[in-house]
ZAMI-328602 format. One record per atom (N, C-alpha, C, O): x, y, z; residue in one letter; chain; residue number from 1; atom name. Coordinates in steps of 0.1 Angstrom, whole numbers, plus 5000, padded with zeros to 4 digits. Layout:
<pts>
{pt {X; Y; Z}; "A"; "A"; NUM; "CA"},
...
</pts>
This chain:
<pts>
{pt {5008; 4989; 5000}; "M"; "A"; 1; "N"},
{pt {5001; 5000; 5001}; "M"; "A"; 1; "CA"},
{pt {5009; 5013; 5000}; "M"; "A"; 1; "C"},
{pt {5006; 5023; 4993}; "M"; "A"; 1; "O"},
{pt {5021; 5012; 5009}; "K"; "A"; 2; "N"},
{pt {5028; 5023; 5008}; "K"; "A"; 2; "CA"},
{pt {5035; 5026; 4995}; "K"; "A"; 2; "C"},
{pt {5037; 5037; 4990}; "K"; "A"; 2; "O"},
{pt {5038; 5015; 4989}; "R"; "A"; 3; "N"},
{pt {5047; 5015; 4977}; "R"; "A"; 3; "CA"},
{pt {5037; 5022; 4967}; "R"; "A"; 3; "C"},
{pt {5042; 5032; 4960}; "R"; "A"; 3; "O"},
{pt {5027; 5019; 4965}; "R"; "A"; 4; "N"},
{pt {5015; 5024; 4956}; "R"; "A"; 4; "CA"},
{pt {5014; 5040; 4958}; "R"; "A"; 4; "C"},
{pt {5014; 5048; 4948}; "R"; "A"; 4; "O"},
{pt {5013; 5043; 4970}; "K"; "A"; 5; "N"},
{pt {5009; 5057; 4975}; "K"; "A"; 5; "CA"},
{pt {5020; 5067; 4971}; "K"; "A"; 5; "C"},
{pt {5018; 5078; 4967}; "K"; "A"; 5; "O"},
{pt {5033; 5060; 4972}; "K"; "A"; 6; "N"},
{pt {5046; 5068; 4970}; "K"; "A"; 6; "CA"},
{pt {5046; 5069; 4953}; "K"; "A"; 6; "C"},
{pt {5050; 5079; 4947}; "K"; "A"; 6; "O"},
{pt {5042; 5059; 4947}; "K"; "A"; 7; "N"},
{pt {5044; 5060; 4933}; "K"; "A"; 7; "CA"},
{pt {5033; 5068; 4928}; "K"; "A"; 7; "C"},
{pt {5035; 5074; 4917}; "K"; "A"; 7; "O"},
{pt {5021; 5069; 4935}; "Q"; "A"; 8; "N"},
{pt {5011; 5078; 4928}; "Q"; "A"; 8; "CA"},
{pt {5016; 5093; 4933}; "Q"; "A"; 8; "C"},
{pt {5013; 5102; 4925}; "Q"; "A"; 8; "O"},
{pt {5022; 5097; 4945}; "N"; "A"; 9; "N"},
{pt {5027; 5108; 4949}; "N"; "A"; 9; "CA"},
{pt {5038; 5115; 4937}; "N"; "A"; 9; "C"},
{pt {5038; 5126; 4933}; "N"; "A"; 9; "O"},
{pt {5046; 5104; 4933}; "R"; "A"; 10; "N"},
{pt {5057; 5109; 4922}; "R"; "A"; 10; "CA"},
{pt {5050; 5112; 4910}; "R"; "A"; 10; "C"},
{pt {5054; 5122; 4904}; "R"; "A"; 10; "O"},
{pt {5040; 5105; 4905}; "I"; "A"; 11; "N"},
{pt {5033; 5108; 4892}; "I"; "A"; 11; "CA"},
{pt {5026; 5119; 4893}; "I"; "A"; 11; "C"},
{pt {5027; 5126; 4883}; "I"; "A"; 11; "O"},
{pt {5018; 5125; 4905}; "E"; "A"; 12; "N"},
{pt {5013; 5136; 4907}; "E"; "A"; 12; "CA"},
{pt {5024; 5148; 4906}; "E"; "A"; 12; "C"},
{pt {5020; 5159; 4900}; "E"; "A"; 12; "O"},
{pt {5035; 5147; 4912}; "E"; "A"; 13; "N"},
{pt {5044; 5158; 4913}; "E"; "A"; 13; "CA"},
{pt {5050; 5158; 4898}; "E"; "A"; 13; "C"},
{pt {5053; 5169; 4894}; "E"; "A"; 13; "O"},
{pt {5051; 5149; 4891}; "W"; "A"; 14; "N"},
{pt {5057; 5149; 4878}; "W"; "A"; 14; "CA"},
{pt {5047; 5155; 4869}; "W"; "A"; 14; "C"},
{pt {5051; 5164; 4861}; "W"; "A"; 14; "O"},
{pt {5033; 5152; 4870}; "L"; "A"; 15; "N"},
{pt {5022; 5160; 4863}; "L"; "A"; 15; "CA"},
{pt {5021; 5173; 4868}; "L"; "A"; 15; "C"},
{pt {5015; 5182; 4861}; "L"; "A"; 15; "O"},
{pt {5026; 5176; 4878}; "E"; "A"; 16; "N"},
{pt {5024; 5191; 4884}; "E"; "A"; 16; "CA"},
{pt {5010; 5193; 4888}; "E"; "A"; 16; "C"},
{pt {5004; 5204; 4887}; "E"; "A"; 16; "O"},
{pt {5003; 5182; 4894}; "I"; "A"; 17; "N"},
{pt {4987; 5183; 4898}; "I"; "A"; 17; "CA"},
{pt {4988; 5190; 4912}; "I"; "A"; 17; "C"},
{pt {4994; 5185; 4921}; "I"; "A"; 17; "O"},
{pt {4980; 5201; 4911}; "P"; "A"; 18; "N"},
{pt {4980; 5208; 4926}; "P"; "A"; 18; "CA"},
{pt {4975; 5198; 4934}; "P"; "A"; 18; "C"},
{pt {4968; 5189; 4930}; "P"; "A"; 18; "O"},
{pt {4979; 5199; 4949}; "K"; "A"; 19; "N"},
{pt {4977; 5191; 4959}; "K"; "A"; 19; "CA"},
{pt {4963; 5193; 4965}; "K"; "A"; 19; "C"},
{pt {4959; 5185; 4973}; "K"; "A"; 19; "O"},
{pt {4956; 5204; 4961}; "E"; "A"; 20; "N"},
{pt {4941; 5207; 4965}; "E"; "A"; 20; "CA"},
{pt {4933; 5197; 4958}; "E"; "A"; 20; "C"},
{pt {4923; 5191; 4964}; "E"; "A"; 20; "O"},
{pt {4937; 5193; 4946}; "I"; "A"; 21; "N"},
{pt {4930; 5183; 4937}; "I"; "A"; 21; "CA"},
{pt {4933; 5170; 4939}; "I"; "A"; 21; "C"},
{pt {4923; 5163; 4939}; "I"; "A"; 21; "O"},
{pt {4944; 5166; 4942}; "S"; "A"; 22; "N"},
{pt {4948; 5152; 4943}; "S"; "A"; 22; "CA"},
{pt {4948; 5147; 4958}; "S"; "A"; 22; "C"},
{pt {4951; 5135; 4961}; "S"; "A"; 22; "O"},
{pt {4946; 5154; 4966}; "T"; "A"; 23; "N"},
{pt {4944; 5152; 4983}; "T"; "A"; 23; "CA"},
{pt {4931; 5156; 4986}; "T"; "A"; 23; "C"},
{pt {4927; 5151; 4997}; "T"; "A"; 23; "O"},
{pt {4924; 5162; 4980}; "Q"; "A"; 24; "N"},
{pt {4910; 5168; 4983}; "Q"; "A"; 24; "CA"},
{pt {4911; 5175; 4996}; "Q"; "A"; 24; "C"},
{pt {4901; 5174; 5003}; "Q"; "A"; 24; "O"},
{pt {4921; 5183; 5000}; "K"; "A"; 25; "N"},
{pt {4923; 5193; 5009}; "K"; "A"; 25; "CA"},
{pt {4917; 5205; 5008}; "K"; "A"; 25; "C"},
{pt {4921; 5211; 4998}; "K"; "A"; 25; "O"},
{pt {4909; 5211; 5015}; "P"; "A"; 26; "N"},
{pt {4903; 5225; 5012}; "P"; "A"; 26; "CA"},
{pt {4914; 5236; 5010}; "P"; "A"; 26; "C"},
{pt {4923; 5237; 5017}; "P"; "A"; 26; "O"},
{pt {4911; 5243; 5000}; "K"; "A"; 27; "N"},
{pt {4919; 5256; 4999}; "K"; "A"; 27; "CA"},
{pt {4912; 5267; 4998}; "K"; "A"; 27; "C"},
{pt {4902; 5268; 4991}; "K"; "A"; 27; "O"},
{pt {4916; 5278; 5006}; "L"; "A"; 28; "N"},
{pt {4908; 5290; 5010}; "L"; "A"; 28; "CA"},
{pt {4916; 5301; 5004}; "L"; "A"; 28; "C"},
{pt {4928; 5301; 5006}; "L"; "A"; 28; "O"},
{pt {4909; 5310; 4997}; "T"; "A"; 29; "N"},
{pt {4918; 5322; 4992}; "T"; "A"; 29; "CA"},
{pt {4907; 5333; 4998}; "T"; "A"; 29; "C"},
{pt {4895; 5332; 4997}; "T"; "A"; 29; "O"},
{pt {4914; 5342; 5006}; "T"; "A"; 30; "N"},
{pt {4906; 5354; 5009}; "T"; "A"; 30; "CA"},
{pt {4910; 5366; 5000}; "T"; "A"; 30; "C"},
{pt {4921; 5368; 4995}; "T"; "A"; 30; "O"},
{pt {4900; 5375; 4997}; "M"; "A"; 31; "N"},
{pt {4901; 5389; 4991}; "M"; "A"; 31; "CA"},
{pt {4897; 5398; 4999}; "M"; "A"; 31; "C"},
{pt {4886; 5403; 4998}; "M"; "A"; 31; "O"},
{pt {4907; 5403; 5008}; "G"; "A"; 32; "N"},
{pt {4903; 5412; 5017}; "G"; "A"; 32; "CA"},
{pt {4895; 5406; 5029}; "G"; "A"; 32; "C"},
{pt {4896; 5394; 5031}; "G"; "A"; 32; "O"},
{pt {4888; 5413; 5037}; "F"; "A"; 33; "N"},
{pt {4880; 5408; 5046}; "F"; "A"; 33; "CA"},
{pt {4865; 5407; 5040}; "F"; "A"; 33; "C"},
{pt {4857; 5405; 5049}; "F"; "A"; 33; "O"},
{pt {4861; 5408; 5029}; "E"; "A"; 34; "N"},
{pt {4848; 5406; 5023}; "E"; "A"; 34; "CA"},
{pt {4845; 5395; 5015}; "E"; "A"; 34; "C"},
{pt {4833; 5394; 5013}; "E"; "A"; 34; "O"},
{pt {4854; 5386; 5010}; "E"; "A"; 35; "N"},
{pt {4854; 5377; 5001}; "E"; "A"; 35; "CA"},
{pt {4862; 5364; 5006}; "E"; "A"; 35; "C"},
{pt {4873; 5365; 5011}; "E"; "A"; 35; "O"},
{pt {4857; 5353; 5006}; "L"; "A"; 36; "N"},
{pt {4864; 5340; 5008}; "L"; "A"; 36; "CA"},
{pt {4859; 5329; 5000}; "L"; "A"; 36; "C"},
{pt {4848; 5323; 5001}; "L"; "A"; 36; "O"},
{pt {4868; 5325; 4991}; "F"; "A"; 37; "N"},
{pt {4866; 5315; 4981}; "F"; "A"; 37; "CA"},
{pt {4871; 5300; 4986}; "F"; "A"; 37; "C"},
{pt {4883; 5299; 4988}; "F"; "A"; 37; "O"},
{pt {4864; 5291; 4987}; "I"; "A"; 38; "N"},
{pt {4866; 5278; 4993}; "I"; "A"; 38; "CA"},
{pt {4865; 5267; 4983}; "I"; "A"; 38; "C"},
{pt {4854; 5264; 4977}; "I"; "A"; 38; "O"},
{pt {4876; 5260; 4981}; "E"; "A"; 39; "N"},
{pt {4875; 5250; 4972}; "E"; "A"; 39; "CA"},
{pt {4876; 5235; 4981}; "E"; "A"; 39; "C"},
{pt {4883; 5234; 4991}; "E"; "A"; 39; "O"},
{pt {4869; 5225; 4976}; "N"; "A"; 40; "N"},
{pt {4869; 5213; 4981}; "N"; "A"; 40; "CA"},
{pt {4861; 5211; 4995}; "N"; "A"; 40; "C"},
{pt {4866; 5204; 5004}; "N"; "A"; 40; "O"},
{pt {4850; 5218; 4996}; "Y"; "A"; 41; "N"},
{pt {4845; 5215; 5006}; "Y"; "A"; 41; "CA"},
{pt {4832; 5204; 5005}; "Y"; "A"; 41; "C"},
{pt {4827; 5202; 4994}; "Y"; "A"; 41; "O"},
{pt {4827; 5197; 5016}; "K"; "A"; 42; "N"},
{pt {4820; 5187; 5015}; "K"; "A"; 42; "CA"},
{pt {4804; 5190; 5016}; "K"; "A"; 42; "C"},
{pt {4795; 5186; 5009}; "K"; "A"; 42; "O"},
{pt {4802; 5198; 5024}; "A"; "A"; 43; "N"},
{pt {4787; 5201; 5031}; "A"; "A"; 43; "CA"},
{pt {4788; 5213; 5037}; "A"; "A"; 43; "C"},
{pt {4798; 5218; 5041}; "A"; "A"; 43; "O"},
{pt {4776; 5220; 5038}; "I"; "A"; 44; "N"},
{pt {4774; 5231; 5044}; "I"; "A"; 44; "CA"},
{pt {4766; 5226; 5058}; "I"; "A"; 44; "C"},
{pt {4755; 5221; 5056}; "I"; "A"; 44; "O"},
{pt {4772; 5226; 5070}; "L"; "A"; 45; "N"},
{pt {4766; 5224; 5082}; "L"; "A"; 45; "CA"},
{pt {4757; 5233; 5087}; "L"; "A"; 45; "C"},
{pt {4745; 5230; 5090}; "L"; "A"; 45; "O"},
{pt {4761; 5246; 5087}; "E"; "A"; 46; "N"},
{pt {4752; 5255; 5092}; "E"; "A"; 46; "CA"},
{pt {4756; 5267; 5086}; "E"; "A"; 46; "C"},
{pt {4766; 5270; 5080}; "E"; "A"; 46; "O"},
{pt {4744; 5276; 5087}; "Y"; "A"; 47; "N"},
{pt {4745; 5287; 5078}; "Y"; "A"; 47; "CA"},
{pt {4734; 5298; 5085}; "Y"; "A"; 47; "C"},
{pt {4722; 5296; 5086}; "Y"; "A"; 47; "O"},
{pt {4740; 5310; 5088}; "Q"; "A"; 48; "N"},
{pt {4734; 5321; 5091}; "Q"; "A"; 48; "CA"},
{pt {4740; 5332; 5088}; "Q"; "A"; 48; "C"},
{pt {4752; 5331; 5084}; "Q"; "A"; 48; "O"},
{pt {4735; 5345; 5090}; "D"; "A"; 49; "N"},
{pt {4740; 5356; 5085}; "D"; "A"; 49; "CA"},
{pt {4754; 5360; 5092}; "D"; "A"; 49; "C"},
{pt {4762; 5367; 5086}; "D"; "A"; 49; "O"},
{pt {4756; 5355; 5103}; "F"; "A"; 50; "N"},
{pt {4767; 5359; 5109}; "F"; "A"; 50; "CA"},
{pt {4778; 5347; 5113}; "F"; "A"; 50; "C"},
{pt {4788; 5350; 5119}; "F"; "A"; 50; "O"},
{pt {4774; 5335; 5109}; "Y"; "A"; 51; "N"},
{pt {4781; 5321; 5113}; "Y"; "A"; 51; "CA"},
{pt {4778; 5312; 5101}; "Y"; "A"; 51; "C"},
{pt {4767; 5308; 5098}; "Y"; "A"; 51; "O"},
{pt {4790; 5308; 5094}; "I"; "A"; 52; "N"},
{pt {4789; 5296; 5087}; "I"; "A"; 52; "CA"},
{pt {4798; 5283; 5089}; "I"; "A"; 52; "C"},
{pt {4810; 5284; 5090}; "I"; "A"; 52; "O"},
{pt {4793; 5272; 5089}; "R"; "A"; 53; "N"},
{pt {4802; 5261; 5093}; "R"; "A"; 53; "CA"},
{pt {4801; 5252; 5081}; "R"; "A"; 53; "C"},
{pt {4790; 5249; 5076}; "R"; "A"; 53; "O"},
{pt {4813; 5247; 5077}; "L"; "A"; 54; "N"},
{pt {4813; 5238; 5064}; "L"; "A"; 54; "CA"},
{pt {4821; 5225; 5068}; "L"; "A"; 54; "C"},
{pt {4831; 5224; 5076}; "L"; "A"; 54; "O"},
{pt {4817; 5215; 5062}; "S"; "A"; 55; "N"},
{pt {4824; 5201; 5065}; "S"; "A"; 55; "CA"},
{pt {4835; 5201; 5052}; "S"; "A"; 55; "C"},
{pt {4832; 5205; 5041}; "S"; "A"; 55; "O"},
{pt {4846; 5196; 5055}; "T"; "A"; 56; "N"},
{pt {4858; 5191; 5045}; "T"; "A"; 56; "CA"},
{pt {4861; 5178; 5047}; "T"; "A"; 56; "C"},
{pt {4856; 5170; 5055}; "T"; "A"; 56; "O"},
{pt {4871; 5175; 5038}; "H"; "A"; 57; "N"},
{pt {4877; 5160; 5039}; "H"; "A"; 57; "CA"},
{pt {4887; 5158; 5049}; "H"; "A"; 57; "C"},
{pt {4892; 5147; 5051}; "H"; "A"; 57; "O"},
{pt {4890; 5171; 5057}; "I"; "A"; 58; "N"},
{pt {4901; 5171; 5067}; "I"; "A"; 58; "CA"},
{pt {4895; 5178; 5080}; "I"; "A"; 58; "C"},
{pt {4903; 5179; 5090}; "I"; "A"; 58; "O"},
{pt {4883; 5181; 5080}; "G"; "A"; 59; "N"},
{pt {4878; 5189; 5091}; "G"; "A"; 59; "CA"},
{pt {4867; 5199; 5090}; "G"; "A"; 59; "C"},
{pt {4860; 5199; 5079}; "G"; "A"; 59; "O"},
{pt {4865; 5207; 5099}; "I"; "A"; 60; "N"},
{pt {4853; 5217; 5098}; "I"; "A"; 60; "CA"},
{pt {4860; 5232; 5097}; "I"; "A"; 60; "C"},
{pt {4870; 5235; 5103}; "I"; "A"; 60; "O"},
{pt {4853; 5239; 5087}; "I"; "A"; 61; "N"},
{pt {4858; 5255; 5087}; "I"; "A"; 61; "CA"},
{pt {4846; 5262; 5093}; "I"; "A"; 61; "C"},
{pt {4834; 5260; 5090}; "I"; "A"; 61; "O"},
{pt {4850; 5272; 5102}; "N"; "A"; 62; "N"},
{pt {4839; 5280; 5108}; "N"; "A"; 62; "CA"},
{pt {4842; 5293; 5103}; "N"; "A"; 62; "C"},
{pt {4854; 5298; 5106}; "N"; "A"; 62; "O"},
{pt {4833; 5301; 5097}; "I"; "A"; 63; "N"},
{pt {4834; 5314; 5093}; "I"; "A"; 63; "CA"},
{pt {4825; 5323; 5101}; "I"; "A"; 63; "C"},
{pt {4813; 5320; 5102}; "I"; "A"; 63; "O"},
{pt {4830; 5333; 5107}; "N"; "A"; 64; "N"},
{pt {4823; 5343; 5118}; "N"; "A"; 64; "CA"},
{pt {4823; 5358; 5111}; "N"; "A"; 64; "C"},
{pt {4832; 5361; 5104}; "N"; "A"; 64; "O"},
{pt {4813; 5366; 5112}; "G"; "A"; 65; "N"},
{pt {4811; 5378; 5105}; "G"; "A"; 65; "CA"},
{pt {4799; 5384; 5107}; "G"; "A"; 65; "C"},
{pt {4791; 5381; 5116}; "G"; "A"; 65; "O"},
{pt {4796; 5394; 5097}; "F"; "A"; 66; "N"},
{pt {4782; 5401; 5096}; "F"; "A"; 66; "CA"},
{pt {4780; 5401; 5083}; "F"; "A"; 66; "C"},
{pt {4788; 5404; 5075}; "F"; "A"; 66; "O"},
{pt {4765; 5397; 5080}; "S"; "A"; 67; "N"},
{pt {4759; 5399; 5066}; "S"; "A"; 67; "CA"},
{pt {4766; 5389; 5057}; "S"; "A"; 67; "C"},
{pt {4769; 5393; 5045}; "S"; "A"; 67; "O"},
{pt {4770; 5378; 5062}; "L"; "A"; 68; "N"},
{pt {4776; 5366; 5054}; "L"; "A"; 68; "CA"},
{pt {4766; 5361; 5046}; "L"; "A"; 68; "C"},
{pt {4755; 5359; 5050}; "L"; "A"; 68; "O"},
{pt {4770; 5358; 5031}; "K"; "A"; 69; "N"},
{pt {4761; 5353; 5021}; "K"; "A"; 69; "CA"},
{pt {4768; 5342; 5014}; "K"; "A"; 69; "C"},
{pt {4780; 5343; 5012}; "K"; "A"; 69; "O"},
{pt {4762; 5331; 5011}; "L"; "A"; 70; "N"},
{pt {4768; 5322; 5001}; "L"; "A"; 70; "CA"},
{pt {4765; 5324; 4985}; "L"; "A"; 70; "C"},
{pt {4754; 5324; 4981}; "L"; "A"; 70; "O"},
{pt {4775; 5327; 4978}; "K"; "A"; 71; "N"},
{pt {4773; 5330; 4965}; "K"; "A"; 71; "CA"},
{pt {4782; 5319; 4955}; "K"; "A"; 71; "C"},
{pt {4792; 5312; 4959}; "K"; "A"; 71; "O"},
{pt {4778; 5318; 4945}; "E"; "A"; 72; "N"},
{pt {4786; 5311; 4934}; "E"; "A"; 72; "CA"},
{pt {4789; 5298; 4939}; "E"; "A"; 72; "C"},
{pt {4801; 5295; 4941}; "E"; "A"; 72; "O"},
{pt {4777; 5288; 4944}; "M"; "A"; 73; "N"},
{pt {4781; 5277; 4950}; "M"; "A"; 73; "CA"},
{pt {4781; 5264; 4937}; "M"; "A"; 73; "C"},
{pt {4773; 5263; 4928}; "M"; "A"; 73; "O"},
{pt {4790; 5256; 4939}; "T"; "A"; 74; "N"},
{pt {4790; 5244; 4929}; "T"; "A"; 74; "CA"},
{pt {4793; 5233; 4939}; "T"; "A"; 74; "C"},
{pt {4795; 5235; 4950}; "T"; "A"; 74; "O"},
{pt {4794; 5219; 4934}; "N"; "A"; 75; "N"},
{pt {4797; 5208; 4942}; "N"; "A"; 75; "CA"},
{pt {4807; 5209; 4949}; "N"; "A"; 75; "C"},
{pt {4806; 5203; 4960}; "N"; "A"; 75; "O"},
{pt {4819; 5217; 4946}; "D"; "A"; 76; "N"},
{pt {4832; 5216; 4953}; "D"; "A"; 76; "CA"},
{pt {4837; 5232; 4956}; "D"; "A"; 76; "C"},
{pt {4848; 5234; 4962}; "D"; "A"; 76; "O"},
{pt {4829; 5240; 4950}; "D"; "A"; 77; "N"},
{pt {4834; 5256; 4954}; "D"; "A"; 77; "CA"},
{pt {4824; 5261; 4960}; "D"; "A"; 77; "C"},
{pt {4812; 5257; 4959}; "D"; "A"; 77; "O"},
{pt {4828; 5273; 4967}; "L"; "A"; 78; "N"},
{pt {4819; 5282; 4974}; "L"; "A"; 78; "CA"},
{pt {4825; 5295; 4976}; "L"; "A"; 78; "C"},
{pt {4837; 5296; 4980}; "L"; "A"; 78; "O"},
{pt {4818; 5306; 4974}; "L"; "A"; 79; "N"},
{pt {4822; 5319; 4975}; "L"; "A"; 79; "CA"},
{pt {4811; 5324; 4986}; "L"; "A"; 79; "C"},
{pt {4799; 5323; 4986}; "L"; "A"; 79; "O"},
{pt {4820; 5329; 4998}; "V"; "A"; 80; "N"},
{pt {4814; 5337; 5009}; "V"; "A"; 80; "CA"},
{pt {4816; 5350; 5007}; "V"; "A"; 80; "C"},
{pt {4827; 5354; 5005}; "V"; "A"; 80; "O"},
{pt {4805; 5358; 5009}; "T"; "A"; 81; "N"},
{pt {4810; 5374; 5010}; "T"; "A"; 81; "CA"},
{pt {4801; 5380; 5022}; "T"; "A"; 81; "C"},
{pt {4792; 5373; 5028}; "T"; "A"; 81; "O"},
{pt {4805; 5392; 5026}; "G"; "A"; 82; "N"},
{pt {4801; 5397; 5038}; "G"; "A"; 82; "CA"},
{pt {4812; 5401; 5045}; "G"; "A"; 82; "C"},
{pt {4823; 5401; 5040}; "G"; "A"; 82; "O"},
{pt {4811; 5406; 5058}; "K"; "A"; 83; "N"},
{pt {4823; 5413; 5067}; "K"; "A"; 83; "CA"},
{pt {4827; 5400; 5074}; "K"; "A"; 83; "C"},
{pt {4820; 5394; 5082}; "K"; "A"; 83; "O"},
{pt {4838; 5396; 5071}; "I"; "A"; 84; "N"},
{pt {4845; 5383; 5076}; "I"; "A"; 84; "CA"},
{pt {4854; 5387; 5087}; "I"; "A"; 84; "C"},
{pt {4864; 5394; 5085}; "I"; "A"; 84; "O"},
{pt {4851; 5382; 5100}; "E"; "A"; 85; "N"},
{pt {4860; 5386; 5111}; "E"; "A"; 85; "CA"},
{pt {4869; 5376; 5116}; "E"; "A"; 85; "C"},
{pt {4880; 5379; 5121}; "E"; "A"; 85; "O"},
{pt {4865; 5363; 5114}; "S"; "A"; 86; "N"},
{pt {4876; 5352; 5117}; "S"; "A"; 86; "CA"},
{pt {4872; 5341; 5108}; "S"; "A"; 86; "C"},
{pt {4861; 5341; 5102}; "S"; "A"; 86; "O"},
{pt {4880; 5331; 5108}; "I"; "A"; 87; "N"},
{pt {4881; 5319; 5102}; "I"; "A"; 87; "CA"},
{pt {4888; 5308; 5110}; "I"; "A"; 87; "C"},
{pt {4900; 5307; 5111}; "I"; "A"; 87; "O"},
{pt {4879; 5298; 5116}; "D"; "A"; 88; "N"},
{pt {4884; 5288; 5125}; "D"; "A"; 88; "CA"},
{pt {4884; 5273; 5120}; "D"; "A"; 88; "C"},
{pt {4875; 5268; 5112}; "D"; "A"; 88; "O"},
{pt {4893; 5266; 5124}; "F"; "A"; 89; "N"},
{pt {4894; 5251; 5117}; "F"; "A"; 89; "CA"},
{pt {4894; 5242; 5130}; "F"; "A"; 89; "C"},
{pt {4899; 5244; 5141}; "F"; "A"; 89; "O"},
{pt {4887; 5231; 5126}; "E"; "A"; 90; "N"},
{pt {4883; 5221; 5136}; "E"; "A"; 90; "CA"},
{pt {4888; 5208; 5129}; "E"; "A"; 90; "C"},
{pt {4882; 5203; 5120}; "E"; "A"; 90; "O"},
{pt {4899; 5203; 5132}; "K"; "A"; 91; "N"},
{pt {4906; 5191; 5125}; "K"; "A"; 91; "CA"},
{pt {4898; 5179; 5130}; "K"; "A"; 91; "C"},
{pt {4896; 5178; 5142}; "K"; "A"; 91; "O"},
{pt {4892; 5170; 5123}; "T"; "A"; 92; "N"},
{pt {4887; 5160; 5125}; "T"; "A"; 92; "CA"},
{pt {4893; 5147; 5121}; "T"; "A"; 92; "C"},
{pt {4889; 5137; 5127}; "T"; "A"; 92; "O"},
{pt {4902; 5146; 5111}; "V"; "A"; 93; "N"},
{pt {4908; 5135; 5106}; "V"; "A"; 93; "CA"},
{pt {4924; 5135; 5108}; "V"; "A"; 93; "C"},
{pt {4931; 5145; 5105}; "V"; "A"; 93; "O"},
{pt {4931; 5125; 5113}; "E"; "A"; 94; "N"},
{pt {4945; 5126; 5117}; "E"; "A"; 94; "CA"},
{pt {4952; 5120; 5104}; "E"; "A"; 94; "C"},
{pt {4948; 5111; 5097}; "E"; "A"; 94; "O"},
{pt {4963; 5127; 5101}; "E"; "A"; 95; "N"},
{pt {4971; 5125; 5089}; "E"; "A"; 95; "CA"},
{pt {4982; 5115; 5091}; "E"; "A"; 95; "C"},
{pt {4989; 5112; 5082}; "E"; "A"; 95; "O"},
</pts>
């Protein structure tokens, strides 16, 4: 199993596949304090205009702020807008 995983990692490196695609780890991109783009989320656990909670393959992302809205949602990507005050992470899977 380890040998197969090492071989797969070498192939991914050789092909220059981004880690967020090959490992399903979430990627967060902030644009100031008013936009947050999240890639590789699994589900929306809780949504209010001051608090958003998302499930990912490695844990939970908590977004706190004011006037938070979910925009441009796809199965894998999500854009959060509003006044973002903090982003917290809850790790649920050991690597």
